[in-house]
Each structure stands twice: as structure tokens, then as C-alpha cells.
C-alpha positions, -999 to +999 in steps of 0.1 A: -639+023-400-625+057-391-640+056-356-622+023-350-589+039-361-594+069-339-600+046-309-570+025-318-548+056-321-560+069-287-554+035-272-518+035-285-511+070-273-524+061-238-503+029-238-472+049-248-477+073-219-482+045-195-450+028-206-432+061-205-443+066-169-433+032-157-398+032-172-382+053-144-398+030-118-383+000-135-349+017-137-348+025-100-360-009-089-337-030-112-304-043-101-272-028-112-264-057-136-294-051-159-290-037-193-312-007-202-315+012-234-340+031-255-344+042-290-369+062-310-376+081-342-391+115-348-405+121-383-404+156-397-418+159-432-412+122-439-376+124-428-370+100-398-345+112-372-336+083-350-318+084-317-309+060-288-290+058-256-281+032-230-264-002-233-242-005-264-256-039-272-293-028-271-292+007-288-285-004-324-313-030-322-338-005-308-329+021-334-334-005-362-368-015-348-378+022-345-367+029-380-385-001-394-417+009-376-413+045-389-408+033-425-438+010-422-459+040-410-448+061-440-456+033-464-490+025-448-501+061-443-515+066-479-535+034-475-550+045-441-558+080-455-572+067-489-608+077-482-597+112-471-576+116-502-606+105-524-628+131-507-604+159-515-601+149-552 
């Protein structure tokens, strides 16, 4: 099970880098009328710090999505690390 999670984690990291690399290309090739925005969350000791920039219509939605994903991660982390926690005890 843990090998599958490691592979899934690496796949998500690689997918994030690929998306991150293609964003500037999409920005330069899009027309001037398109709306662009981004949002993200950084978690430091289980305290999410959310940020966003871009189109005023898109930023609140992106921040809410990033915050929801961050909270889901915080809630699911003990379940994912259950076997590791049992080994320590």
C-alpha cells in the first residue's frame, strides 16, 4: 500500500511541475480578453496560508478550492499515516 502512495505522490508532484511549466505558455498565447487567475495554500505547522492573484472573479473561487483541499489533506493525513503511527507506538 505504501509503495502505491509513494508512486501516486510522485505522479502528483510531476503533474504539478508540468502544469506550472505550461501556465506561462498559455498566458502568452491567450488573447487579451481571457480571464486568468491563480490561488494556492502553503501549510506551515497545520496553519494554511492562502493567496491568490489575477482576475477578481476567479481569485476567491480558487482560494476557496485551495483551502478546501488543504483542509481535506489535514483531515486525511492521520488516516494515511495510521500504520506509521502504530509502528511508533
